[in-house]
Structure formats: structure tokens, C-alpha cells
C-alpha positions as CSV (number, residue, x, y, z in Angstrom):
1,M,0.7,-0.4,13.2
2,R,3.9,0.1,15.6
3,K,7.4,-0.5,14.2
4,T,10.5,0.1,15.9
5,L,14.2,-0.1,15.2
6,F,16.5,-1.1,18.1
7,G,20.1,-0.6,17.9
8,L,23.1,0.5,20.1
9,V,24.6,3.8,19.8
10,A,27.2,5.0,22.7
11,S,25.4,2.2,24.8
12,L,22.1,4.2,24.8
13,I,18.7,2.1,23.9
14,L,17.5,4.0,20.9
15,A,13.8,3.5,19.6
16,A,13.5,4.8,15.7
17,P,11.2,4.0,13.0
18,L,12.8,2.3,9.8
19,A,11.7,0.2,6.8
20,L,14.4,-1.4,4.4
21,V,14.1,-1.7,0.7
22,S,16.1,-2.9,-1.9
23,S,18.6,-0.5,-3.4
24,A,16.4,-0.2,-6.6
25,A,13.9,0.7,-4.8
26,L,15.5,3.9,-3.0
27,A,15.2,6.1,-6.1
28,A,12.9,8.9,-5.3
29,G,10.7,10.8,-7.6
30,V,10.9,14.8,-7.1
31,G,8.9,15.9,-3.9
32,D,8.1,12.5,-2.8
33,V,7.5,12.4,0.8
34,S,7.5,8.6,1.2
35,S,9.5,5.7,-0.4
36,A,6.2,3.7,-1.1
37,M,6.3,4.2,-4.7
38,R,7.8,1.5,-6.9
39,Y,10.0,3.1,-9.4
40,G,12.7,2.2,-12.0
41,A,16.5,2.6,-11.1
42,S,16.1,6.4,-12.4
43,A,12.5,7.1,-13.7
44,P,8.8,6.0,-13.2
45,L,8.3,2.3,-14.3
46,G,7.6,1.8,-17.8
47,S,6.5,4.6,-20.5
48,I,4.3,7.6,-20.5
49,I,0.7,6.4,-21.7
50,T,1.0,9.1,-24.9
51,N,-2.6,8.8,-25.4
52,L,-3.3,10.6,-22.3
53,S,-0.8,13.1,-22.3
54,G,-2.0,16.9,-21.7
55,D,-5.7,15.2,-21.1
56,D,-8.5,16.1,-18.7
57,D,-11.4,13.8,-18.2
58,S,-9.8,11.1,-20.5
59,T,-9.3,7.4,-20.9
60,D,-7.2,4.8,-22.5
61,S,-7.3,1.0,-23.3
62,F,-4.7,-1.5,-23.6
63,Q,-3.5,-5.2,-23.2
64,A,-2.5,-6.0,-19.4
65,A,0.7,-7.6,-18.7
66,F,-1.1,-10.7,-17.2
67,A,-4.7,-11.4,-16.3
68,V,-6.5,-11.6,-13.0
69,N,-9.5,-13.1,-11.2
70,F,-11.2,-9.9,-10.1
71,F,-14.6,-10.6,-8.4
72,G,-15.1,-13.8,-10.0
73,T,-14.4,-12.9,-13.7
74,V,-11.1,-13.0,-15.5
75,Y,-9.8,-9.6,-17.0
76,G,-7.0,-9.6,-19.2
77,G,-7.1,-5.8,-20.4
78,L,-7.0,-2.4,-19.0
79,C,-8.9,0.6,-19.1
80,V,-7.4,3.8,-17.3
81,T,-8.5,6.9,-16.4
82,T,-6.7,10.4,-15.7
83,N,-9.0,10.3,-12.9
84,G,-7.3,8.3,-10.6
85,G,-8.5,4.8,-11.6
86,I,-8.6,1.6,-13.9
87,F,-11.2,-0.7,-15.2
88,L,-10.1,-4.1,-15.7
89,T,-11.7,-5.4,-19.1
90,E,-12.9,-8.7,-19.8
91,D,-11.3,-12.0,-21.8
92,T,-14.3,-12.5,-24.0
93,D,-13.6,-16.1,-24.4
94,G,-12.8,-16.8,-20.8
95,S,-9.3,-18.1,-21.2
96,G,-7.7,-15.9,-19.0
97,G,-4.9,-15.4,-21.5
98,A,-3.5,-11.7,-21.6
99,A,-1.9,-12.0,-24.8
100,D,-4.5,-13.4,-27.2
101,G,-6.0,-10.2,-27.6
102,D,-9.4,-11.3,-26.9
103,W,-10.0,-8.5,-23.9
104,T,-12.6,-5.7,-24.7
105,N,-13.3,-2.2,-23.7
106,E,-17.0,-2.2,-23.4
107,S,-17.3,-0.3,-20.0
108,C,-14.8,2.5,-19.1
109,S,-15.5,5.9,-17.4
110,N,-14.2,9.1,-16.8
111,D,-16.5,10.2,-14.1
112,Y,-15.1,11.5,-10.8
113,D,-16.3,13.2,-7.6
114,M,-18.1,9.9,-6.6
115,D,-17.8,7.4,-4.3
116,L,-16.9,4.0,-5.4
117,E,-20.2,2.3,-5.5
118,N,-21.5,5.1,-7.8
119,L,-18.3,5.0,-9.9
120,A,-18.9,1.6,-10.7
121,L,-22.5,1.8,-11.1
122,D,-22.2,4.8,-13.6
123,A,-19.6,2.7,-15.6
124,D,-21.4,-0.4,-15.5
125,A,-18.2,-1.9,-14.6
126,P,-15.9,-3.1,-11.5
127,M,-13.6,-0.3,-10.5
128,I,-10.1,0.3,-9.0
129,A,-9.5,3.8,-7.8
130,A,-6.1,5.2,-5.9
131,M,-7.6,8.7,-5.9
132,G,-10.8,8.8,-7.7
133,N,-11.2,12.7,-8.1
134,D,-10.7,15.4,-11.0
135,Q,-7.2,14.7,-11.9
136,D,-6.0,17.3,-14.7
137,L,-3.0,16.1,-16.7
138,S,-3.4,19.7,-18.5
139,A,-2.9,21.3,-15.4
140,C,0.8,21.7,-15.1
141,Y,2.8,24.8,-16.0
142,S,5.1,22.7,-17.8
143,N,5.2,19.1,-18.8
144,T,9.2,19.1,-18.9
145,D,11.5,16.5,-17.6
146,D,12.3,17.0,-13.4
147,G,15.2,14.9,-13.8
148,F,13.3,11.9,-12.8
149,G,9.7,12.0,-14.5
150,V,7.7,14.3,-16.4
151,P,5.1,15.6,-14.2
152,C,1.3,15.7,-15.3
153,E,2.0,12.1,-16.9
154,M,0.6,8.9,-16.3
155,Y,3.2,5.8,-16.5
156,Y,2.6,2.2,-17.4
157,G,5.1,-0.6,-16.8
158,T,5.9,-4.0,-15.4
159,T,8.2,-5.1,-12.4
160,T,8.5,-7.6,-9.7
161,V,7.4,-7.4,-6.5
162,D,9.2,-10.2,-4.0
163,G,10.2,-12.2,-7.2
164,R,6.6,-12.1,-8.6
165,D,5.1,-10.6,-11.8
166,A,3.9,-7.0,-11.4
167,Y,2.7,-4.1,-13.0
168,A,1.9,-0.4,-12.2
169,V,0.0,2.5,-13.2
170,T,1.5,5.7,-11.9
171,W,0.4,9.1,-11.8
172,Y,3.5,11.2,-11.6
173,R,3.1,14.7,-10.0
174,V,-0.7,15.2,-11.5
175,Q,-2.8,17.8,-10.5
176,Q,-6.4,18.3,-9.9
177,Y,-8.5,20.7,-12.1
178,E,-6.7,23.7,-12.5
179,D,-9.6,25.9,-11.8
180,S,-9.8,24.7,-8.6
181,N,-6.6,24.5,-7.0
182,D,-3.2,26.0,-6.7
183,R,-1.0,24.8,-9.6
184,A,2.1,24.5,-7.8
185,L,0.9,21.6,-5.8
186,S,0.9,18.0,-7.1
187,N,0.0,14.5,-5.9
188,T,2.2,11.2,-6.8
189,F,0.4,7.7,-6.5
190,Q,0.0,4.3,-8.6
191,I,-1.6,0.9,-8.4
192,V,0.4,-1.9,-8.6
193,I,-1.1,-5.3,-9.4
194,I,1.0,-8.3,-8.4
195,K,0.8,-11.9,-9.0
196,A,-0.1,-14.1,-5.9
197,A,2.6,-16.4,-4.6
198,G,0.4,-19.1,-6.0
199,W,-1.2,-17.4,-9.4
200,N,-2.0,-19.9,-11.9
201,G,-2.9,-18.8,-15.5
202,T,-5.3,-21.5,-15.8
203,T,-7.2,-21.8,-12.7
204,N,-7.2,-18.8,-10.3
205,W,-5.1,-15.7,-11.5
206,D,-5.2,-14.5,-7.9
207,F,-3.4,-11.4,-7.1
208,D,-2.3,-8.7,-4.5
209,I,-2.9,-5.1,-5.0
210,E,-0.8,-2.1,-3.7
211,F,-2.0,1.5,-3.4
212,N,1.4,3.6,-3.1
213,F,1.2,7.5,-2.3
214,G,4.5,9.4,-2.7
215,Q,3.2,12.7,-2.0
216,V,-0.3,14.1,-1.6
217,K,-0.1,17.9,-1.4
218,D,-3.2,19.0,-3.9
219,V,-6.2,18.9,-1.5
220,E,-7.3,22.4,-1.9
221,D,-11.3,23.6,-2.3
222,A,-13.8,20.9,-3.0
223,D,-12.0,18.0,-4.7
224,G,-13.9,14.9,-3.9
225,Y,-17.5,13.3,-3.4
226,D,-19.7,14.7,-0.8
227,V,-19.9,12.1,2.1
228,N,-23.8,13.1,2.6
229,D,-24.4,12.8,-1.1
230,P,-21.7,10.3,-2.7
231,D,-22.8,10.6,-6.1
232,D,-21.8,14.4,-6.2
233,E,-19.0,16.7,-5.5
234,C,-18.5,18.0,-2.4
235,D,-18.8,21.6,-1.0
236,N,-16.7,21.7,2.0
237,A,-13.2,20.4,1.9
238,E,-12.6,20.2,5.5
239,T,-15.6,18.0,6.5
240,N,-17.6,16.7,3.8
241,C,-15.3,15.6,1.1
242,R,-13.9,12.1,0.5
243,W,-11.6,10.7,-1.8
244,A,-12.7,7.2,-3.6
245,I,-10.0,5.0,-2.9
246,G,-10.2,1.1,-3.2
247,W,-12.1,-1.4,-5.2
248,A,-15.7,-2.3,-6.3
249,D,-17.3,-5.2,-8.0
250,Y,-20.3,-4.5,-10.4
251,S,-23.4,-6.8,-10.9
252,A,-25.8,-6.0,-13.7
253,G,-28.8,-7.3,-12.1
254,P,-31.5,-6.1,-12.1
255,P,-31.0,-4.4,-9.8
256,E,-27.5,-3.1,-10.4
257,T,-25.2,-3.4,-7.3
258,A,-21.6,-2.9,-6.4
259,D,-19.6,-4.5,-3.6
260,V,-17.6,-1.9,-2.4
261,Y,-14.3,-1.9,-0.4
262,E,-13.4,1.9,0.3
263,L,-10.3,2.4,2.5
264,F,-11.1,6.0,3.7
265,P,-15.1,6.5,4.3
266,N,-14.9,8.1,7.1
267,T,-11.7,10.6,6.7
268,P,-12.0,14.3,5.1
269,S,-9.7,14.4,2.0
270,A,-8.1,17.6,3.3
271,Q,-6.7,15.2,6.3
272,L,-5.2,12.7,4.1
273,A,-2.6,15.5,2.7
274,D,1.1,15.3,3.8
275,G,1.9,16.8,6.9
276,G,-1.1,15.5,9.1
277,V,-1.5,12.3,11.8
278,A,-3.9,11.0,9.0
279,S,-1.7,11.8,5.8
280,L,-1.8,9.0,3.3
281,T,2.0,9.0,3.4
282,S,2.3,8.4,7.0
283,N,-0.1,5.5,7.3
284,S,-0.2,1.8,6.2
285,L,-2.1,-0.9,5.7
286,N,-0.8,-4.8,5.8
287,S,2.8,-3.1,4.7
288,A,5.4,-2.0,6.7
289,V,6.1,0.8,4.3
290,A,4.7,4.1,5.1
291,G,2.5,5.3,2.2
292,R,1.5,1.6,1.2
293,Y,-1.9,0.0,1.4
294,S,-2.1,-3.6,0.2
295,F,-4.4,-6.3,0.3
296,G,-5.8,-8.6,-2.3
297,Q,-8.2,-11.5,-3.9
298,R,-8.1,-15.0,-3.8
299,G,-10.6,-17.1,-5.8
300,G,-12.1,-13.8,-6.8
301,V,-12.8,-13.0,-2.9
302,T,-11.3,-9.9,-1.4
303,S,-8.9,-10.8,1.5
304,G,-6.6,-8.8,3.8
305,F,-8.9,-5.8,3.6
306,S,-9.7,-3.4,6.5
307,V,-10.3,0.2,6.6
308,P,-7.0,1.5,8.1
309,V,-6.4,3.3,11.4
310,L,-4.8,6.6,10.4
311,D,-3.1,7.4,13.8
312,G,0.5,8.5,11.8
313,S,2.2,5.4,13.5
314,A,4.0,4.5,10.0
315,A,5.2,7.9,9.7
316,G,9.0,8.2,8.8
317,L,9.1,4.1,8.5
318,N,10.2,4.6,4.8
319,S,10.7,8.3,3.7
320,S,13.0,10.2,1.4
321,S,14.5,12.3,4.4
322,S,15.5,8.8,6.3
323,S,16.6,6.4,3.6
324,S,19.4,6.5,1.5
325,S,21.4,4.4,-0.9
326,S,24.5,4.9,1.3
327,P,25.0,1.6,3.5
328,E,26.6,3.2,6.3
329,L,23.6,5.6,7.1
330,G,20.9,4.7,10.0
331,V,21.4,2.8,13.1
332,P,22.1,-0.9,13.2
333,G,19.3,-3.0,15.0
334,I,16.3,-4.8,14.9
335,Y,12.4,-4.1,14.4
336,L,9.2,-5.4,15.4
337,A,5.6,-4.4,14.5
338,V,2.4,-6.1,15.4
339,A,-0.2,-4.9,13.2
340,G,-3.5,-4.4,14.6
341,P,-5.8,-2.2,15.4
342,V,-7.1,-3.6,18.8
343,G,-10.5,-5.3,18.0
344,R,-8.9,-6.9,14.9
345,S,-9.0,-10.8,14.8
346,V,-5.5,-11.9,15.9
347,M,-5.6,-15.1,13.4
348,D,-3.7,-14.1,10.5
349,S,-2.8,-10.7,11.5
350,P,0.7,-9.8,10.1
351,V,3.7,-9.4,12.2
352,Y,6.5,-7.2,10.5
353,Y,10.0,-7.8,11.7
354,G,13.5,-7.4,10.6
355,S,17.0,-6.1,11.0
356,D,19.3,-3.5,9.6
357,R,23.2,-4.3,9.4
358,V,23.1,-6.3,12.7
359,A,25.9,-8.7,12.7
360,A,26.3,-10.3,9.2
361,S,25.2,-14.5,9.2
362,S,24.1,-13.9,12.4
363,T,20.8,-15.7,13.4
364,Y,17.5,-14.2,14.3
365,L,14.4,-15.6,16.1
366,L,10.7,-14.6,16.1
367,T,8.6,-16.2,18.8
368,V,5.0,-16.0,20.6
369,T,4.8,-17.1,24.2
370,A,1.7,-17.4,26.5
371,V,2.2,-15.3,29.8
372,P,2.8,-16.8,32.5
373,R,5.2,-18.9,30.4
374,A,5.0,-21.9,32.9
375,S,5.7,-25.0,31.0
376,V,4.7,-23.6,27.5
377,T,7.1,-23.9,24.7
378,P,7.3,-20.9,22.6
379,L,5.9,-21.0,19.6
380,T,8.5,-20.1,16.6
381,L,7.1,-17.9,14.1
382,A,10.2,-17.1,12.1
383,E,13.7,-18.1,12.3
384,G,16.8,-18.3,10.1
385,E,20.2,-16.9,9.4
386,L,20.7,-13.2,8.2
387,P,22.4,-12.4,4.9
388,L,25.8,-11.1,4.8
389,D,24.8,-7.4,5.1
390,G,22.8,-8.3,8.2
391,S,19.8,-6.8,7.0
392,L,16.0,-8.4,6.7
393,A,12.6,-7.1,5.9
394,A,9.9,-9.8,6.4
395,M,6.3,-10.6,7.6
396,V,4.6,-13.5,9.1
397,R,1.2,-13.9,10.2
398,L,-0.3,-15.0,13.8
399,P,-1.9,-18.3,14.2
400,V,-4.9,-18.6,16.1
401,L,-4.4,-17.8,19.8
402,A,-6.6,-18.6,22.8
403,P,-7.7,-15.8,25.0
404,G,-5.0,-14.6,27.2
405,T,-1.6,-12.5,27.5
406,Y,1.2,-13.2,25.0
407,N,5.0,-11.8,24.2
408,V,5.7,-11.7,20.5
409,R,9.3,-11.4,20.5
410,M,12.2,-10.6,17.8
411,E,15.7,-11.5,18.7
412,G,18.9,-11.1,17.1
413,Q,22.6,-10.2,17.4
414,H,24.3,-6.6,17.0
415,R,27.3,-6.4,15.2
416,N,29.0,-5.4,18.2
417,G,28.1,-8.9,19.7
418,S,25.4,-8.1,21.8
419,T,22.3,-9.7,21.9
420,L,19.0,-7.4,21.2
421,Q,15.3,-8.2,22.1
422,L,12.2,-6.3,20.9
423,T,9.0,-7.8,22.7
424,S,5.5,-6.5,22.4
425,V,2.9,-7.8,25.0
426,I,-0.6,-8.4,23.4
427,T,-3.7,-9.5,24.9
428,V,-6.2,-11.5,23.1
429,G,-10.0,-11.1,24.1
430,A,-12.8,-14.0,24.1
431,A,-13.7,-13.4,20.3
432,R,-9.8,-13.9,19.6
433,E,-9.4,-10.4,18.9
434,F,-6.6,-8.0,20.0
435,T,-7.7,-6.3,23.0
436,S,-4.2,-4.4,23.6
437,I,-0.9,-4.2,21.7
438,G,1.8,-3.1,23.5
439,P,4.9,-1.1,23.1
440,N,8.1,-2.9,21.9
441,I,10.1,-3.1,25.3
442,P,13.9,-3.3,24.1
443,V,16.2,-5.5,26.3
444,I,20.0,-6.0,25.7
445,K,21.8,-8.9,26.7
């Protein structure tokens, strides 16, 4: 995915990455590399899960804020494990109610160093993992408040995302098993469950998920599962090790089966650390925020999932080094990002667009136009009036496009009166997939 901010400074065209977040989301945990984490104004969301404090290889169960339909079964409770994942527990009467106390904890596991399939099979339960390896909440030198949160703790809390109810499980500055790695290193990540726009507590219980990564620094030694033996730990962190990240269904059978959606099955865990082109905090999926990987379920069926292309293209889109609560920082301009990769179906592919402090209350227009245009009328994907602060962050999905070449164009007005345009030239193949996604071409009028 390419995302380019286009603004004006001293009459020069600038191309710089930027993502926009609300002021509440600009709070950053200590050491966070990205701003993908969803936090409260001054601390991690919710409260510390006290039953897990100081534990290694432990689980805790409690009621979820709302129920979800996960692979066709409605779940109203949570079982969380220190080892980077959660299990959804079932409403036994099938009502889907998260407040009636009829959820159970028959299946929950503290297993680790396996792929998602084996984690689900060993637990006899569907599994969601943000970093399925040997996290250890007893590994910190000191579990004292760092001014934002308490290191080596897990938090649970509720929030809203784009006006929709959500809850988050956060692993804050946790470390892997202390006998393996440098105890000065830590990882911060979370799972956010979000009601879909059409969520209904009696018919569908649809939801979206975010895997958010604030920092990933603890990747030393043999932590994770062996790609050549996915039900066992790895023995070579540079090449063989993988982390279980994604979700998997479970069916009791016989035979037992697991429907698996692994986000990073082909990438060694060492390459997911901060600072590399493949780092978790420098890439994204279905999001304009670096470090955020999002997809969902509709009617119990996974939607929007793909294995991300880890090319570092999201690096700096939303980082603690480039974001600030001050409205005076940054370059005013517009941005556009056509989400690939090449080979992906064009239909329903996201296009991220927006602006940062351009002309207040001016209009914006996002279109797709066939090339050569001839007499074809541009298709309007989005249009509207910018809020008073001139900032916008939005996403729209592409329609079905016939094979050919198209201009995807974002247009807005700079606060100095100039009209700004960003155009990405895309080509669509015979199977209606992306065959190329060009860089943004800026124009000032």
C-alpha cells in the first residue's frame, strides 16, 4: 500500500507519509514505535487483568463486552492467555447475550510455540493470536508504572472505533520467557474486537478485528514455532521461527479440523522486529495506520483477509516520531493510497484518502476514470466538504472494474487557495486483478 501526503512548502512539491488520528489516539505508550495501539487518553485501555499479574503460561476468563459470531458460533465470553492470544467462549443457551452469564470456559489453553492450527487443535477451541509465543509476565525487572502503564501487564477495556462499540486486550511492554531473551527488550501489542456497522445482537453478531503493534523488540533466540515442524518450537530464529498471528476455527470432528488464517506464515519472526522492512510496525493490512492489521467476519465467514506484503511501505505513516497532538506540526496537504498488492482482486479493494489541515470547509473529490478517458464520465468514489480543521481520514472500496487502465484521483484545496491533485494509475487484468499500481503523481493548479 502506498500512501502519500501532498502539500506545499516554499512552492515545492513534497511527498511524505502521514496518517491522521484523533487527539485521544495520539497518546503513546512508553517506547512505542507506531501509533497503531488504541489507548485511553493517558494509559492503556481499561484495567490490568489482575489474575494474570506476574504469571507465566496462565489464563483468565471473564465476560466479554458483547457477543460475536465467530465461524458460525455465537460467543459471549473471553479466555485470555499470557501467551499472546484469546479464546472466545460460548453462550450455552444460544441467545448471544453477553450480559446473561451463560457463557462457559470449557476450552482454554496456555500453549505456545505452535502454529494456529495446532494451537486450536490442542485447545479443542477456536483461537485468535496476536503474537502466539512464550510471553512471560514475570520476566520484567520491575512491574512499576512507567508514567503511562505498568510493564509486563495485560489490560482489558472497552472503547469505540468509528462510533462502534469495541473492546481490547492489550499486552503492554511484555517480554518473552526470561531464560531466552534480554530482559531489557519488550513487545507491546493488542487485539481489538469491533462491532461491525451492521452488528445485530439477535441475528448476525458480525465484527471486525484489529491486530495492533506498538513495538516489537524482543525477538532474540528460538521463540516461536518451527516452520518445518509447526507443532514444536523453532531452533533457528533467523530462518525457521514463525509467530502464530491471526485466527483459526475448530471443529471437533472426527476428524478434528482447524480453518486457519495465518497473517505471517512465510516470514521469520526475527524479520518482524522493529527497524526492518518487514517489521510489524512498518506495514499494515486494510488500514492506513502502520502497525495495524484488520479484517473481519460477516455471517461467521472471514472477509477482507490476505497475507500482507511486508515491503515497509507503511513505515512512518503513523509513528510516534512523526505524530503530535500539536495542530501546527506537519505539512498541510492531501493523501491517497490504493491498497494492493498486485495480483489482488480489484473489487472491494480499499482506497485510503484524506487531508491534513487544508482549506477549512473546502470540498474534496475522489474519482476513478478510464484511460483514455474519451467520453467516459469519471466515477465518483467519494466527495464532500471538509470539517473546519481541514483534516480527513477515510476509506472507500473500489467497484468492479473492467480490464484496462484507470486514474484513481484525489483532489482538494490547499489553504493557500491552490488546488491539489494526487493521481495513481492502476491497470486491471483479465481476471479483474491489479496488474500494476503506480506511484502517486502530484499536480498543483
